[in-house]
C-alpha positions in Angstrom: 60.9 114.1 131.1 61.8 113.5 134.7 59.3 113.2 137.5 60.1 114.7 140.9 56.8 114.3 142.7 53.1 114.2 141.8 53.1 118.0 141.0 56.5 118.6 139.5 58.0 117.1 136.4 61.1 118.5 134.6 60.9 118.8 130.8 63.6 117.5 128.5 64.8 121.0 127.5 65.6 121.8 131.2 68.0 118.9 131.4 71.2 118.2 129.5 73.8 115.4 130.1 77.4 115.2 129.2 79.7 112.2 129.6 83.4 112.1 130.3 86.0 109.7 131.6 85.6 108.7 135.2 88.2 108.6 138.0 86.2 105.9 139.8 86.3 102.1 139.6 86.9 100.3 136.3 90.6 99.4 136.1 92.1 99.7 132.5 88.5 100.0 131.3 88.3 103.4 132.8 90.7 104.9 130.3 88.6 103.8 127.3 85.0 104.7 128.3 83.2 107.8 129.2 81.2 106.5 132.2 81.0 109.6 134.4 77.8 111.7 134.0 77.4 115.4 134.4 73.7 116.3 134.6 72.8 120.0 134.1 69.4 121.4 135.2 68.4 124.9 134.1 66.8 125.8 137.4 66.6 129.5 137.0 64.7 129.2 133.8 62.4 126.4 134.9 58.7 127.2 134.8 57.9 124.3 137.2 59.6 125.7 140.3 58.3 128.7 142.3 60.8 131.6 143.1 60.9 130.5 146.8 61.8 126.9 145.8 64.5 128.2 143.4 65.9 130.3 146.2 66.1 127.3 148.6 67.5 125.2 145.8 70.2 127.7 145.2 71.2 127.7 148.9 71.1 123.9 149.0 73.1 123.4 145.8 75.9 125.6 147.0 78.9 125.3 144.6 76.9 123.2 142.2 74.8 126.3 141.3 76.4 128.1 138.3 76.4 131.8 137.5 73.8 131.4 134.8 71.4 129.6 137.2 71.9 126.0 136.4 72.5 123.1 138.9 75.2 120.6 137.9 75.1 117.2 139.4 77.9 114.6 138.7 78.1 110.9 139.3 81.0 108.6 138.7 80.5 106.0 141.4 79.7 103.1 139.1 81.4 101.5 136.1 78.3 101.6 134.1 77.3 104.8 132.3 73.6 103.9 132.7 73.9 103.4 136.5 75.8 106.7 136.8 73.1 108.4 134.8 70.3 107.0 137.1 72.3 108.0 140.2 72.8 111.6 138.9 69.0 111.9 138.2 68.2 110.6 141.7 70.6 113.0 143.3 69.0 115.9 141.4 65.5 114.7 142.3 66.5 114.5 146.0 68.0 118.0 145.9 64.8 119.4 144.4 62.6 117.5 146.9 64.7 119.0 149.8 64.2 122.5 148.3 60.4 121.9 148.2 60.2 121.5 152.0 59.4 124.9 153.6 61.4 125.3 156.8 59.5 126.0 160.0 59.7 129.6 161.2 61.6 129.9 164.5 59.5 131.4 167.3 61.4 133.6 169.7 60.9 132.7 173.3 62.0 134.4 176.5 63.9 132.5 179.2 61.7 131.5 182.1 62.2 133.2 185.5 63.3 129.9 187.0 66.0 129.4 184.3 67.3 133.0 184.9 67.5 132.3 188.7 69.3 128.9 188.1 71.8 130.6 185.8 72.6 133.4 188.3 72.8 130.8 191.2 75.3 128.8 189.1 77.4 132.0 188.4 77.4 132.8 192.1 78.6 129.3 193.1 81.3 129.4 190.4 82.4 132.8 191.7 82.7 131.4 195.3 84.8 128.5 194.0 87.2 130.9 192.3 87.3 133.2 195.3 88.4 130.2 197.5 91.4 129.7 195.2 94.5 131.7 195.8 97.1 132.0 198.5 96.4 130.5 201.9 97.4 132.7 204.8 99.3 130.8 207.5 97.5 131.4 210.8 
């Protein structure tokens, strides 16, 4: 069981881990041990997340979201399998916490009269500058 916040905990059946050889640090040791961790979270089937949170999670996860609705988080930063495991779990927790935040709705506003006037005045000045370029007549 993995705790995300006070309200949400992920059950063991929602998470699965697999280990494979890492391309990260470790020297010759890296060829012998499976220290990289791939953490798979069955997000689409999770009863703990609301549909809105799942939609935001899908957008945030990007390529890490699979066709069958799972989020795959990998970690191979450390030499130790245990540290990579903890890092992958923390990455997943941060991703879910980010999906829990409801974005603020943008309120459309109209430009003020003063800003419209300033814009048009700037355009006029720019036009005058451009008009003054060109051939000089020899008087």
